Structures are given as structure tokens and as C-alpha cells.
N, C-alpha and C positions, 0 to 999 in steps of 0.2 A: 422656568425653563428646566427640562429634565436633565439630570446629570448624565454625562457621557459614560457609557458602559466600557469598562476596561477590557481589552482583548485578553482572553485567558491564556493565550499562547505565549505572551510576552515574558512572563516571569518563570516559565518552565526551565528547570535546570538542565543543562546539557553537558555531555562529556565528549571530548574528541576521541573517536575510535577509528583508527585507520585513516585519519585525515578528515573525517566527516563529523559534524556536530550532531550527536545523537541524543534524543530526549531521554532523560532518566525517569521514565514512567514504566510501570508494569502494565500487564495486559488490561486489567480492569480500569486502571487510571486512564489509559489511552482510549478505551471505549467510552468512558464517561466524558472525556474531553471532546471526542467526536460528537457525542450527543449534545453537549453544551453548545458547541459551535453550530450544530444543525438547528438548534433553537433560534438562531439568528439574532442573538442579543447584540452582536457587534455589527455595525453597518459597514458593508464592503461593496465594491464595484465588481468583484469577481469572486469565485468560490475560494474558500480556504483550500490549500493544496497540501495534502499529506502523502508522503512517500516512505519507502523503506530502503535499507541498504543491507546487503550481504557481501560475501567475499567477491562474487562476480561484479557486483555494482561498484565496490571499492576499487577493483582493478580497472574497470572501465572509466571510472572517475579520474584515476591517475593518468590514463593513457589518452583521454579525450577532453580537452579543455572546454569544449562546447557542452559536452555531456555533464561535466563537473558543474557548470553553471546551472543546468537544469536541476540537478540534485540539490545544490546549495541554495537554490532559489525557493525551495519548498518552505512552507510555513512550519512544518514539523517533519523530522526524520526519525523513524523507528528502526530498531535493530532486528532484522529478520534473519538471524543466523546465530546459533549458539557459540561459534568461535569468537564472535564479536563480544559477547557477554563475558566469556572466560578471559579474553585478553584485557578487557576493561577492568575486571576485578584484580588482575595481577599487576597491570602496568599503570592504570589511571588512579588519580587521587580519589575519585568518586566513581565506583563501578556501577554498571547498569544492573537494575534489579532483576530483570529476566528478559528472555527473548520475547519479542512481540511479532509473532508470525501472523500474517494477514489471514491465513486460513483458520487460525485459532481466534483471531479478533472478530471476524465476521459474525459468528453466531452470538457473541457477547453483545455486540452493537445491535444486532437484530432483536435480541431479547429486550434490550433497553428501549429501542425504537418502537417496538410493538407496545410496550407499556406506556410510552409517552406520546404516541400518535404521530411519530415522525415517518417520513417516506423514503423509499429507495428507488433507484433506477439501476439496472444491471446492463452494462455496456461492455462488449468484448467477447473474445473467443469465437468459435464457429457457431452457426445457427443451432446445430444439434446439441453442442455442449451448453450454450447459453440457455436454450429451452429447458434442458434437463436441470441445470442449476436453478433456474426459476421454479421449476416444479418441486424440487427438493426443498427450497426455501419456503414455498407456499405450504408444504406439508408440515414442516417444522414450526413455522410461525404463521398460523392461519389468520391472525389478526393484523399482521404486518401490512402496511400500505405500500405495495409495490406499484409505482406509477407506470412503469413500463420496462421494456427490455429490448435489446438489439444485439445482433452479432457485430463483430468489430471490423468486418471487411467491407467498409464503405469508403468511397472516394468521390471527389468532385461534387456535382449537384446533389447526389444521393446523400453524401455526408452533410452538406449544408442544410438540406431539408431535415435530416435527422437532428442536427444540432438545434434548429429552430423548434422542432417538436419537443425535444427534451427541455429546452428553456421554457416553453409554454406549459409543460406539465409541472415544472418547478419542483422537482424532487429535492428533499433536504440533503440526501447523500447520494452521490453518484459513485458507484463502484466501477472502476475503469480497469479492465483486464485485457491489456494488449501486449504485455510483455515488455521487457527492457530492450531498447530505449524508446520504443514506440509510444508507450503511455506517457512518458515524461515529455516527449516532443508534442504529443497531443495536447497536454496541458498548456505548454508554452504557446501553441498556435491558436488554440480554440477556447481557452477558459474565459477570455473576454466576451465570447459570444453566449456565455451561460451565466448572466448576472443573477438569475433567479434560483440557481443552484447554490446551496450553502457550503457544501463540502465535496471535494473530489478526493477519493482515496485510491491511489494506484494499487493494483491488486495482482499483477503477474498471472500465475496459473491458478488463481483462486477458483474460478468456475470449473476448471478441469477436476480439481480435487472434490468440490462439492458434488459435481455430477457423477463422480466415480470413474471418470475417464482415465485418471491417473491415481496411483496409490501413494500414500505418505509412508515414510519410514516408521517403524515401531517407535513408541515414545522413548524407550531406553536408548535407542540409537540416536534419536534427535538430541537427547540430553548430553550424549557423548560428543556431539558436534559433527557427526558423520552422516547426516541426512543426504549430503551431496554424494557420498559413496553409494548409498542406496539408490539414488536416482541414476547414478552412472551405471549401476548394475542393470537397471531396468531399460535404460536408453543409451547404450554405449556408443552407437554410431553418431547420435545427435550431440552428445555431451562430452565425449572424450577429449576432443581438441579444445573445446571451451574450457574445461577444467584444467587441462594440462597447461594452458596459457595463462589462465587467470588465477589459479590457486597459489602459485609461487609469488606472484605480485601481491596478492591479498595478504599472504603471510608476512611478507616484507613490510607492508604498510601497517599491519597490526602490531608488529614488533617495534617499528620506528616512529609511527605517528599516532600512538595512543598515549594520552596523558590526562 
């Protein structure tokens, strides 16, 4: 009888940052973990669920107990925010090695998946953005097996049909870009309908950045922890109230619940 394969997530070291248990993995290690999970060595009845936290997510987690359960229920939480990394290095016993932004993670996983014959499905954003992100990925990784794609504005019977289609296509990795908290709610409601999918990675605005619909902050500004300020400069009407209400809470959490 074959020996049971141990789940590679179980022994990953975690650090409490702003109240969330965040994996102490760098970008390359996180990508390798996703690929190992996508190989399907561990038998599961639903996909592995990987998500990320930044200041906004930490604040939402504090204010909404139901949302906190959605975050804490993830198999793995990554730090998608430089302030989290800085706070962990100052206040925690074991600091985080680096920020693991999904936009940086995606091409690393794609490169590995292309080499190892693993497959993607791209779900979320508008049809225009989703199609453009698919095209960019195709050009960057021509050997990558992309099983399919779909915009994220589906409900009712249309969504049910799409879920059945995705499960039948059985992609190894589903990149889910619906934004917070919709993508976490999607996982809670629908992941049981996708037993043939190995990994779901929540992805926020990933497709917008890949497609060029939105610009990222310069790398030096990201390293300083001020990418949020760059985004606020580009989208003041949409983001001003959000940041004014969540940033102070996030700062308080980083100072008091990082250890």
C-alpha cells in the first residue's frame, strides 16, 4: 500500500502580522509551493485555497468577523504589502523574507508551470481586461497550457454553467481576480463545486495590471511601502475614502498584533 503523501502546507512557518498568520515564504518559494500543490500529490476534495493580505484586508478582517473567517480559512496567506514586511521585521520574532505580490508571483508561477506542463484558468475582471490579460500571458508564455478564461460578471445559471465548465476542464491553477471580498466569498461558496481544480489563488487586480489597464508604482516606491499612495494619486475618487478609513486601522493592527 502506497505511503500517504504529506501536505506540503502543514509545516510552513508562519508569523502573526496585524493579526493574520502569514507564511514566511519568499516569492520563489511561494511559486514553488503552488506548483507542488498543482501537481496534485496530496488528495483533497476541494482546491487548495491561497490568498493574500495587505493593509486594507487586515482592516476589513478586524471590522468584519465573517470576512475574518474567510481569510483565516485559507490554506496559506501571503503578505501582499511592504508595510507588513517592515512591521514583521521590527516587531515579530521571525520577520517575513519579502513581499509576495500576486502580480509579481504570477509570471514566476507561469514560468514554472510552462516548464512542468501545468495548466491555468483565468477567471475575473471585465471581458476586455480578461481577454487582454489572456493575450499577454499567451505571448509571454507560449507553451503554457491555459485551459480557458472568463470574465467575472456571472450570476445564477450562467455562473453555475461556468463552474461546471471549469471543473470539466480541470485546470491545475485557477487565478481568481474578483477583488476583496468577492473572491474570498466565491471560494467559500463555490470551491466545493471544483474538485478537479488543484489550487485557487485569489488575485485582486492582477488581470488589470497584466493587461496594462492599471499601472503599478515604481519599484523604489513599492519598496518604501507607498504603493498605496501611488494608487491613490491615480484613482483618488475611488480610493480616498477606502484608504482614509482602513489605513489607520491597519497601522494600529500592525503595531499591536504583530509578534
